[in-house]
Each structure stands twice: as C-alpha cells, then as structure tokens.
N, C-alpha and C positions, 0 to 999 in steps of 0.2 A: 504494500500500500504506500501511497505517497504521504510524506510527512506534511503536517499542517504548518503554516508559518504564522508566527505571532509577533506583534510589534513590541519592541523593548521599551520599558519605561525610560524617560529621559534621565532620571536620577538613579538608574540601576547601577549598583556596585558589582554584584555578582549573583548569578542564578545557579542554584544547586539542585541536584536530584539525588534521592536516596532510594534504592530498591532493596527490599527485605524479602528474601526467599525463604519462606517458612515451610513447615511440614503440612500445614493446612492451606495456606494462601500465599500469594505474592502481592506485595504492595509497593506502589510507586508514589512518592511525594516529591513534587517540584515546588521549590520555594525561592524567595528572594531574601537574601540576608540583610538584616537591618544593622545600623550602627551601634545599637545598644546590646547587641549579642543575640537578639531574638530573630525571628524570620516571619515572613508573610507567605502563607500557602497560596500557590497559584493553581495547582492541580493535585488531585488525590485519586489514584486509580487502584482498584483491587480486583484480583482474579482468584477464585477458589479452585486450586488445581489438585489438591490432595497429593502432593509429591511424596509424602510419607506413608501413603496407603500401603498396607500389608508389609511395611518395613520390618515390624517385629518378627514376623514369621519367615520372610524371605531374605532379609538382610540387604535387599536391593531396592532401588527406587522403582516405583510403578512405571512400566514402560509407556503406557498411554499418558500418564501424568507427566512424564518427561517431555514427550512431544508437545503436550498442551502448554507446559511451562516454558519451553523454548519459544513457542509461538507468542506467548504472553510477553516474554522478555523482549522479543523482537519488536512487538508493538509498543511496549513501554519505552524502549530506547528511541524509537521514532518520535514518540510524543516529546521526549526530552530534547531531542534535536530540534523539533519544531519550536520549542520554547527558547532555543539558543542557549541551552544550559552550558555553563563553563566548567562545571565540576560534577561528575557523576560517579557515585560509589554504589556498588552492589555487594551485599553481604548475604551469605547463606548460613542457616542455623542448623538445628538438630538433624533434619532428614539427610541433608547433603553431608553433614559432619559424620554421621554414623554409617551411611550406606557404603558398601564395598565398591559400588560404582559411582560414588560421589565425585571422585576426581575426574572420571570420564565425563560426567555431566558438565563440570567446569571446563573441561577441554573442549567439548562441543560448543559451549557458549562462546568461548574465545575464537574457535575456528569458524563457526557459522555466523556469529553475531558481532564478532570483535568486541566482546564484553568480558572484562576481567571480573571474576567473582572471588571475593575474599571469604573464605570459610572461617567463621569466628568460633572460638571455644565457648563452652558454657559459661565460664567465668567472664569472658569479654561480653557475652550477651547480657549477663546479669549487671555488669558495670554500666553498659549503655542504658539499660532500663533505669538503673539507679540515678544516673546522670540526669535523665529526663525528670525523674521525681524531684531530685534536689533543686533543679532549676524552676520547678513549677509550684512547689509547696515549701512552706516555712517549717523546717525541721529543727529549729533552734529549741534546745532544752527538751527534746522528745526522743524517746527510744522507739524505733519503728522497725517493723519487718516489711520488706518490699518483695513482692512475689510477681514473677512474670510467667504466665501460663501460656504455653504454645501447643502446637499439635503433637509434638513428640517429647517435650521436656518441660520441666518447671524449674526455674531458678529462683533462689531465695537469698536475700541479703538481710542481715541484722546490722543496724546502724544506730549510733547514738549521736545526737546533735550534728547530723549529716556526715559523721565519720564512720566508715565501714569497719565493723568488727569481724564479721564472718560472712562467707559466701558459700552457698550450697548449690550444687547442680544435681538434679534427679531426672530419671527417665519416666517421669509422670507427665504425660501429655494427653490432651483431650481426645485426639485421634487414636493414639496408641491404646489407651484404656478402653475406648469404645469398641475397637476391634477385638480386644482380648476378652471383654466381658459383655459384649452385646448391648452397648449403650444406645444403639440406634433403635432398639426394640423396646417394648414395654418390659421393664426389668422386674423379674420376680424378686421377692424378698431374699431368696437364697442367692441369686446372682448378684444382687446389689450388695449384700453383706460380704460376699466373697471379694468384690472390688474394694470395699471399704477396708477389709483386712489387709489386702495387698498394698493399698496406699499407706496405711499405718505402718506396715512392715518396712516399706521403703523409707518413709520419713524417720523411723527409728534408726535405721542403719546409716542413712546418709546425712542426718543432722544430729547434732549434739543436744543434750538437754540444755535449754537456754540458760545462760548465766544471768540474764536479766529478762524481765517480762516486758515486751513491747507495749506501748500505749495504744497502738493501732497497727493494722495491716493496711498497706497501700498496694493495690493491685493494678497491674498493667496487662494488656492483652485482650483479645476479643471476648474471652469468657467473662472477664470482669465487666466490660462495657455491656455485654448482653444481659448479665444479671441485673445491672443497674437499670437498663431500659425496661426490663420486665417488671421490676419493683415500681419504677416510676409510672408505668402504664397502669398498673393495678391501683395506684393511688391518684390517678388523673393528674400527674405531675409532668406530662410530656413536654411542657415548655421550659423545664429546668435543664441546665447544662449537665452533661454526664460527668465532666471533670470536677472532682471534688465531692461528688455525691456520696453520701454515707449510708451504709447498710449494716444492720446489726447481725450477729450470728443467728439469732432467732429467725430473722427474715430470710437469711440464707437457707436455713433448714426448712422453712415453710415452702419456699420456692422449689427446693430440691424434692421434697416429698410430693409436691403437686406434679412436677414434670415427670418424675420417674414412673408414675402410675399411668401416664397417658400413652396412647398409641402414637407411633411416629406421625401419622396423619394429623391427629389432634394437636400434637406438639408444634407442627408447622403453622398452625393457626393461632398460636399464643401471641397475644398482643405484645409488641416490643421485641420479639425474637425473630431474627432473620431466618427464613426457611433453610438456607444452606448451612446453618449451624444447628438445626434441630436434632440431627442424629448424634451430635457429639456434646451437646450442652449438659446432659446429665453427668457424664464423666467429668466435664470441666468444673461444674459447680460442686461435685463431690470432692475434688481436689481442694477447692477453696475451703470447704467445711472442715476437712481433715487438717489442713495447714493451720487454720484458726484454732482448732483443738490442740494441735501439737505445741503451738506457741502461746496458748492460753490467751488468745485475743478475742474480744467480744465486739470490736468495732472495725469495720472495713471502710476504707476510703478509696473510691475508684478513680483511676487516672486514665484519661482517654489517649494519652501519649504512650511512650514505652521505648522499645528498641529503636524504632524508626526515628522517633523524636530525638532520642539521645544521639543517634548517628548524625542527624541534621544539625543539632546544636554543636556537636564536635566540629563538623565541617564549617559552620558559620564562624566559630572561634578561630579555626585555622585560616579561613579566608580573610579575617580581620587582623590576623597576626596577634590575636589575643592569647594570653594577656599582654598588655602593651609594655611589659618590662622584660628585661633579658631573662633567659632561662635560669632557674634557681640552681645555685651550686649546692653542695652537700650541707654546708653550714647554714645557709639561708633556708633550705628545705627543712632541716631539723628544727630550727627556730620557729618557722611558720607552723609546722605540725604541732609542736609543743604548745605554742600559743593558742592554736585552734582548740586544743584539748584542755586548756585552762590550767596548765601546770605552772609550778614555781620555777621560772626559767633561770633565775639567779642561783637557786639551789642546785638545779640540774647542771649548770655550767661549773659550779664549784665542785660538785661530786666528780664531774668529768675531769677537772684539773687534778684532783687527788688521785683518781683512778689511773690517769695517764702517768702520773709520777710514780705510783707504786709499780705499775707495769714496767716502766723503763728501768727501775732498779732491780726487778726480778728477771728481766728478759735474758741477760747473758747467763747468770748462774743456773737458770732453769730452762734454758734453750727455748724460750718463747718466740713465736713468729713475730718479727717486728711489725708486720702489716696488721696484726691483730689489735694494736693499740687503738687504731681508729674505730674498731668495732666496739671495744669496751667504753670508749669515750662517747660514742653515739648512743649506746645503751644507757649510759649514765644520764644523758640529757633527756632520754625518752622513757626512763623507767617508770615514771608516775603518770603517763598519759591515761592509764586505766582508771584514774580517779574520775574521769569524765563519766564513767558508768557506775562505779561502786567503790567504796572505800575498802571494805574487808577483803575483797577478792581482786583488788586493783592490779596486782601483778599478773594475774591470769588474763585480765582484760587488756593489759598492756601488750601482752604477747600477740593477741589477735589483732589489735589496732595497728601495731607496727607491721605485722605480717601483711596486712591488707592495705597499707598506707600508699604503696607505690611511690615512695620517696624518690625525688629526683636525684640522680647521681649514684644510686645504689642498685646493684644487680640483685635479682630475686634471692640468690643464695646468701648474699650478704645480709639482706633483710631478715631472712630466716634465722641466721645466726644471731643478729642483733635482738630479734624478738625473743629468742630462747634465753639469751644472757639477761635481758630485762625481766623475763618471766621468773628467773631464779635470783633476783636481787633481794628477795625475802621469801619467807615461807619454807616449804619443803625443799630438800636437796634434789638435784636431778636424779630421776629414777627411770629404770627401763620400762616400767609400767606406764609412764607418761607418754602419750602418743606423740606429742610435739618433740620430745627428746629421742624416743626410740627410732623415729624415722630418719634421724640424722646418721650420716656415715660415722663409723667408730672414731675416726680421727677428729671429726667435727664435734662429737660428743665430748671428747677430752678437751677441746678448745673451749667449749661452753663451760665446762666445769672450772677450768683455770680462770677464765675471765669473769664468771659469775662470782667466784670466790674473792677476786679483787674488788669487784663492784660492791659486794656486800660490805666489805670493810670501808671502802670509800664513802658509801652512803652512811655508815655508822658514824664516821668522823664528822659528818654534818647533820647528825640527827636533830639538832636544835634548829636547823635552818637559819643559823646566824653567821655562818662562815667564820666562827671563832678559830678553828684549826686552820692555820695558814698553809701548812705543808706537813708532809709525813716523811720521815727519814727512816730507812731500814738499815740496821747495823747488826753485826753478829752478836749473839748473846752467848752466855756460857754453854747453854744447850739450846740450839735452834736459832730463832731470829727475834729481834726486838724492833718494834715500831714505835718511833718517838713522834708524838704529835706536837708540833710547834704552835704555841699560842701565847698571847700576852698574859692571859689569866688562865687559871686552871679550868679547862673545859669539861666540867663534871659530866654533863649530859652526853657529850660527844665521845668522851673516853668510855663511858658505860655503854654507849651504843655500839662502838667498835668492838669492845670485848665480847659483847653479847652475840656478835656476828662472826666470831673468829673460828668457829668449829669447822665450817666447810673449808676454809683456807688451810687449816692444819691437816685435814684429811687429804686434800688434793696435793698439797706441796710436801706432805709427809714431814712436817717439821713443827716442833712446839713454837708458840708465839707469845711474846710478852708485849703488852701495850702500855705505854706510859706517857706522861706529859713531859715535854721538853720546854722548860722555862726559857725566857729570852736570854738570860745571862749564861745559859749552859750550852749554847750553840757552838762555842769555841771548843777546841780540843776534840774535834769529831773523831769517831772511830774509823777504822778502815772500811773498804768496800764490802758489800754483801758477799758472803761465801756460802755455797751450798753445804748444809750440815748433813752428816749421816745420822739421821735421827732414828733409824731402825724401823721406820714406818709407823711409829706410835702416833696417837692423836695429840699427845702433848698437853692434855687438859690440865694436868696437875702443875704444869709449868706456867700456864697462862695466868695473867692477873685476874683477880676475882672481879665478878661483874655485878656488884651490888646495885640495886635499883636507886636511881637518883631521886631528887625531890619530885613530889607529885606534880608540881607546877609545870614540869617539862613533859609530862606524859601525853599531852595533846599532840605532840609532834611524832608520836610513835608510828612505826610501820610494821 
C-alpha cells in the first residue's frame, strides 16, 4: 500500500514512533516530543495478532500469527513514514523472547521490512513500565507495587518513594493461562481453582515475601484498563478517565466471579470489555487478584500507559538530550542516590573515609585487591539507603535498593558486590543460606566478607554520627592488631560501637583486635607498620577491649 503523507507542524522538534510487539497484540504510537519531556500523541494503532498463541505447548511462534504480525508491522512502518517520523524503535517482549524461532522472526522483519526489532528482557520490560508510572503518578512517600500484565508474562516491581527495591518476572500471562486452563470457556469451579493454585505457586516461587507492604498496586497493560472500563461501565462512570482510576480488591473479585461464570458469547457483550479480549480476560483478572493477595494490597490504581509509554518517554528524553547536565560520574551518582533515599550523606562520607583508610592499611599484609577499596567506600556511602523503607531491616532493604539502582559508572557485578557489602554492615554475618550471598562466586564471597568486616568497624567508629573519630590507625599489638581511634575527646559512643562490631573482623582476618582511643598528644612516637600476626585462627575475643554499653542518651543512633 502507498504511505499517506502528513504535513509537519511548523514548530516540530522531532517525531517519534514506538512499536511494542507483545504476545497478544502489536501497538504503534506516533508522537511529537515536547520541550518539557512529555509528548503529544499523533496516532495510536493496535492489531491483535496473538503471536504467543500455543507458545506454551509448542515453544514456537504461531505460524499464521507470524505472517499477520509481519503484515501489521509493514503497515505500521508505512504509517510512521507517512508521519515523517525521525526516530522509530520496535521492541518485542515475552513471545519473541521465549520462542525458539524468535530470532528468525526478527531476521525476517529486518530482511523483509528493514525493521530492527530489539528483544527486551523481562527486567527491561518491567523498568519501562515503571518509568511510565513514575512519570505519571506522584510516588513520593509511598510504597507501591507496579505490575505489568501481558499475554505471556507478568512483571512486578516493588518500589519505595519511586526507588526500585525489587523486580520480579513471571510466566503468568493472560494468553498463556487461558490456553492452559481454558479461560476462553465458561470455567468450572474445578478448572478455575486449578488456575488459581498454579498462579499462587508461581508467585510463591518467583517472588519473595515482601519486606514491606505496598500502599497500593499500580497496574499497566490491557487487562488492567479492561477491568477499569468494566467497573466504570457498571457504575455509569464512562466519562471518567481510565488513568488513575481506582478499584478495590473486593471489586476485582466481584468482576472476576461474574465473568468466569459467563459463556464466551455472553462475555463478549459485557459493557466496557473489548470483544477481542473476552477469551483471555478471566485469566488476566485472576492474575490481578492473586498478585493483590500475595502482596496484601487492597487498592488498585490503573495506568493507561505502560511499556509503550515508558519507551516513548525514554526516546523523548534522548531526543532532548535530557537530562541537560553531563552524565553522572560515580561520585555524583552515589551522592544523588543517597540523597534521593534520604540518608545522612555526611555520615556516609565519613564512614567511607574511615573504611578506605582501614582498607589501605590492611591491603598489603592481607593481600587485598587494591581495586576493592572503591567498593567498600561506595558501600559505606550507601549502607543506610534502606532507611527509606524500614529502620529495623534497613540493611536488607539497602541490598535490594543498591542492586536495582542502576548507578551510573558501575557494572552490574560491581553493584552486586556493593549491595552485598552494604547488606552485611550490620546484623547477621554472611551465611551460605542467604540467597544474595550464596549466588556469588566463592572468590567474591570472600571479598564480601573482608570488606563487610571493614565496613562494620568503620560504621562503628561513627556510631554517634558526629565525626568525632578523625582517623583510625592500625598498629601491631602484643597479640594481633590494635586500632587506635584519633579524637580530640574520648569518643565513648564510637569506641563502644566499634568494639561491638569487631567479631566479624576477627573471624575473617583471623587475628585478635584491640580498640582504643588515641588522644591528641599520643600521636607522636607511632609504632611500626601493620604486620600480619599468626594468631592461630582464634577469634581473639578475650583479647578485644570490653564493649560496655555507653550512656543511654546515645542509643538513638544505634544500628
């Protein structure tokens, strides 16, 4: 077919097009980027191709759906050309990602249509949906779960104050479950309960018991918008916007019970429900219900955007060169993330200073990797980001927040190590039963133990958050090592804090440790350099200074 020609706006900066190739449908959005980072939609096209049909049983894309999808993509590309789009991105999600012939589908799209298709991971898909949510809703001071339900998968993100703590990807899709459990037919109680059990099992295996309860669930994808329009139609609220519409779990269950007892023909006549979604809506709403149960959420807020919107917003930002500042280096990225999580930045920097100093003094005698100093210093500055979510378990939240932070300048492996080091700045010692620790390579496990032991002591030396301890000097003791805390006045709280955290250090470095104050007038006549002592592997507890509790007035600083 011939492409239509459209007249450009005089003030056009750049026209963008995003194509989302999903398991159920293919969507095209054409938009004009605005100076404030938003965009104006010029066209929105959708084709229900069911590319993921029978994928669960065959492992391959449906042949008829492949041809229909390629035809749809050809037409969509022509529409984009008619709009004189300057930047077109096409992404494929679950169906193409999982299918054994997914690469062949992409090859044909390139060969026949000259269309590059980017196959995104489940994590990338979740992050695009979350980016859309974060730009459209105020998440300040809220703990939220964000779910994106597609035809073949469901992605879930847990976030606090717009900071991602955890990302889960599951093989729970509306099309997939409908094929497995007959969602297109009137579902018997037995068949429905079997599907419910299967969803609950997947959620138990793929998601952890939440460390915090979300205030609400924000849902993206066609299942959520369909649910909202059904509820709105039943209340005569058709004039209300779908975006931001709220639905209680009781309403979710009411709609679900109503729809699953209907015949497919009756379901297609439900007001507010698109006929092409009638055969998969029961499975989709069942996923919503079980996700709400899993995360103990009673309120759902529907978002009409999602992956496509997140992709377009990303493209708009890139077209504007946003943000208008140079890319963040590591130092700036750490400071921005720490500030975003509301941590005590001065305390974090001081702990990093002490940790780096202790590391430098231990590096040669204990053969530490010099590059690891930057890891322990980064962990020191980020160890308390978990306070954003919870005080008592903040070290565990810090692990998840750092791991999912995507900090500029850090490789994923580095972030995993930093997250683990911060995880063990307090609380239990690293253990093989801890999933975050056991999945590390053995050499990395040892690095985490060595660096976490240093970080614990450094944090203890500023337990009071007053930076009284200016520096820490390591010197040989009669047996083991001595750490001297330099301070103008006796830092009672900080000495106690460091002594209280000495156990892991003594285990890891196999040396007894004595911690004491170094008054200003005793800095002269320093002892020689640190030498590794042959302590026979003992934990040296009887050699360490006693850790009597300081004044109660200092306890509010405890970790």
